[in-house]
N, C-alpha and C positions, 0 to 999 in steps of 0.2 A: 574766671575766664580761662579758657583752654588755649594753649598755643596751637597754631595751624600746622602741627608737625606732620599731618597726613597729606598736605597739599603737594602737588607735583613740582611747584616752583619755589618751594621753601629753601632758604639758604641761611648761612650764619648771620648775615646782616639783618635779614628779616626777623629771625628768632630773637636776636639781641634787642632790636627795636621794639618788638612786641613785648618782650619781657620787661624792659625798662618802662614802657608806657603803662603796662599793668601795674608795675610796682609803684608808679607815681599816682595811680588812680584810686578809685574808691573800692576796688575789688577786694574780697575777703580771701582769695586764694588764686594762685597761678597753677594751672593743671596741664598735664600732658599724658598721653597714653603710650602703651607698648605694643609693638608688633615686631616680628622677627623677619618673616619672608615678605618684606615690603621696603619701600625706599625711605621710610621715616628714620630720624636719628635714633641712635641707641639711647634707651631711656636712662641708663645709669651714667653714661658719659654726659648726657645733657644735664643731669642733675648737678654735676660738678660745675658746669658752665653757669647754670642758673643761680647757684649759690654765690658766684662772684658777680653776676650781672645785676642782682637784686639785693636790697637791704631790708625791706619792710615786709613784703607780702609772704604769707605762708605758702609753701610749695607742696603740691599734691600730685604724687605719681599715681595715675589711675589708668589702667589697672596693671600691676605687676603680677605675672604668673610664676610663682616660685618653682613649679615643676620644670620650668625652662632654664633654671639656674642651679648651680651647686648652692645649697642653702647656707653653708658657712661663708662662702664668698659673697653671696647676696647680702647676708647680714653685715659683712664687713663693708661692702659698698654703700649700703644704706646708712650704716652708722657713720661712715665718712661724710656722706651728704648731710646728715643731721648735724654733725660737728661743724662742717664748713658753713652751713646756713644758720648756725646759732640756735638750733633746736626748732627750726621752722618746718620740718618735714612731716608730712602725713603720707601714708602709703596705702593705696587700695590693693587688696589681695583677691585674686580670682583664679578660676581654673582655666579661663580662656575658651575661645570658641572655634579655633582653627587648628586642625591636625597638621597643616602645613608648617605652622610655627613650631610645633613639637618636633617634627621631622627635621626642620632646618637647624634646630638647636641640638639635635642628637638625643632628644628626650623621647621616652616611650609614651605614645598616646594613651596607653592603658593606665597611665598615672593621672589621667585627667579626671580625678575624682576629688570629692570633698575630703575624704580621709587622707589622701596623699598630700593635699594642700595643707590640712591642719597639722600633719606631722612635720612638714617643713617649717611652718610657722613656729612650732614648738622648738625646733632646733635654733631658729633665729632668735627667739626670746631668751634661750639659754646663753647664746653668744652675747647678747646685749646685757645680760645680767652679770657677765664676767665669769661664767662657768667655763671650765676646760672641756671642750667637746672634741678635741683632737689630741693626738700624741705630740705634745709640744711642751716646751719649758714654761711658757707663759700662755695665758688665754688669748684667743683671737681678739684683737682690738681694731680700731680704737673704741673707747666707750662713747656711746652717743651722747650728744649734748642733753637730750631729754632723758631723765631717769627711766630706765626700763625700755628705752628705745623709742622710735617714732610712733606716733599714733597710727593704729591700724584700722582700716575700714574694710568690710567685706564687699567685694564688687559682685553684685548679683541682682537679678530681677525675680528670683525664685524663692518662695517661702521655705522650702526644705533646706536649701543652702543657708539661708538666713538664720533659721533656728539652730542649725548645727554650729554656726560661727559665733553664737552669743557667748560661748565660753572664752574666746580669745580676742574678739574684735571690739573696738570702741564705738562702732557704728556701721552704717551702710552707705555705699555709693553704688550707683547703677545708671541706667539710661531709660528715658521714657521715649519710646519711638513715636507714639501718637499723642502724647501729652494728655492722656486720660487721667484726670485728677482723681476720679473715684477709684480706679485701679491702683494708682500710686498711694492713695490714702490707705487702702486695704493693706498694702505691703508695709507701710509704715506702722500700722497697727500690729502686724505680726512681729515687727522688730521691737516695738514697745513691750509687747507681752513676753517675748523671748528674753529680753534683757531683764525684765522684772522677775521672771522665773529663775534666772541665773543669779538673782540678787546683785545686779550690777546697776550703776548709774544709768540714767536715761541715755539712749543711744543718739549719736550724731546722725541725722537723717538727711542724706544728700542724694540728689539725682541729677541728671544732665539731659540735654537735648541739643541737636544740631540747630543752628539758626542762620538766617540771612535777613538783614534789615534793609528796607527800602520801599519804594512805591511800585505799583503795577505788577507785571508778571516777572520782572527780573529776579526778585528774591527767590521765588519758587524754582525758577530755572537754575539758579545758582546752587540751591540745595540738591536738585536732581543731578546736576553735573558732578557734585562732590560725591554723592552716594554711588554713582556709577564708577567713579574712580576708586573709592574706598572699599566698597563691597565687591571687590574683584573675584572673590571666591564663590559668589552666588551668580547663577545664570542671569544674563543681562535682562531678559524678559521679566524675571521675577522682581528685579530691582526697579525696573520701569513701572511695574504694577504697583509697588508699594510707595514709590517716590511722592505721589501727590498728597499722601497723608502722613508721611514720615518727617519728623523734625518740625521746625517752625519757620515760617516766612511771612513777613508783614511789615507794618509801619511802626513808628515809635510808640504811638498810643496803644496799639495792639500788643506790643511787647510788655508795656507797663501792666496791662490787664492780665497777661499771662503770669508775670512775676507775682502779682497780688494774689492770683488764684492759688499758686503754689504756697504762698505764705499762709493762706487761710487753712491749709490742711496740715500745717505744722512743719513744713520743710525747713531744715536748718540752713541749707545752703544749696544753691543751684550752680552746677558747673556748665556754663554755656560753651558749646563747641562750634567754632567758626567753620564756615564752608568756603573760605577764600583767605588769601593773605592780605586783603585790602585793609590796611590799618585805619582807614577812614571809618569802617564799620566798627572796629574796636573803640575808637574815640566816641562814636555816636552812642554806643551802648554805655560807655563810661559816663557820659553826660546824663543819660537817663537814670542810671543807678545812683549817681550822686544826688539827683533831684529827689528820688523817692526813699533813699536810705534812712532819712530822719523820721519818716512816717511809717515805714514798713519794716517789720522784723524779719528781714530776709537779706541775704547777700548773694552776689553773683560772681 
């Protein structure tokens, strides 16, 4: 389950309540995303809070763009989060999709490439291994709780990026805009083949989608309102055109059918993205996931 970090009414009280409810529930991970030129909380600061607010649930930062950070300082921050959370951290790594975030962070949009991303990942892995990558008496610490550093997933929906990341990533995370199972299955097959070619263990296969649960027209209206707020870099008429088929909106039974569909194509984990701060929707999904988890090899 993803925190509602992109909602306009989010505050510390809401984030803490959501985090603790997710930690108490059947969910396999607690997720949150990164943006710079937006009103969402800073991803790395939030990681520290979540490490203290939760005890059980794995933490998944999706997706961190390393080109927006100094790689040594990013490695230090993530190692600290892994240490504080007791080794519960997983990090999605991607190139990002908004030049405004690069400009806001003082980063060069020309570095928005797979090569630049991989180079920064290599630096972070050296830091986590205890190598000296700076002119200092001691290596940059702390050592992460997990040997070798947090688990890394490549955040992408593109086969080319996926193949190139097989050398350093432990799996994939992304987003399904239209919940097309055939298209998602094809991408997972690319990942399986790429990891096999790199002589690595089978990849963790994760994806995500926006959701609103309820009856009638209200859930779709909720998703649409969220998309108009979140996709503020896209002309409004384009967002309105894609909103009817983007994300998922429906009833309890329909969500169960969707979860089972993703399980059938071998999805390791679904990261559900809320479109409001209504904790009632979180609890409703928690009840459904709890009911089906014993029968279905999938987590949300």
